[in-house]
C-alpha angles and dihedrals in degrees: 000000000000123000090245090058091049091052093052092053095049113103115256127207144104094303091055092048093058094039099253129115096359130116114268105226094191114111117257123223113247115250091225133027133175134187123200128217099198093183095058100027094241129139118196112203134186135176129034116336109205128166093275095051090041089057090054090046090052089057090056091047092052090047090055090048090052089052087062103264112150091193126037119190125202111198113198107210121223113291093022114140129200124198124216096256091053091050090052092049092051091046090052091050091048089055092048092048091048090062086061093047095256121133121213114202121190114192 
């Protein structure tokens, strides 16, 4: 959807005119991003890794494993944070991958 389309669907009125109560059409930065290096089997992640984003990250890890990588590395960039549920999810995936001879490294 284009920004023009988003602006036409935003409610208009006195609250929007003075900056209160209206919809902010400006884009918001994602709380978590990851980039994949499929050639080397490395995922660079930044932001807050919660259980939802960890689940998405697990999908990328499994995809790299299916491409034939015997080691997949997740590099947490500076200022990245990981909550306990996300750690448990990654640990469980690491155990499952280990049974197939794949090593998951989280740095």
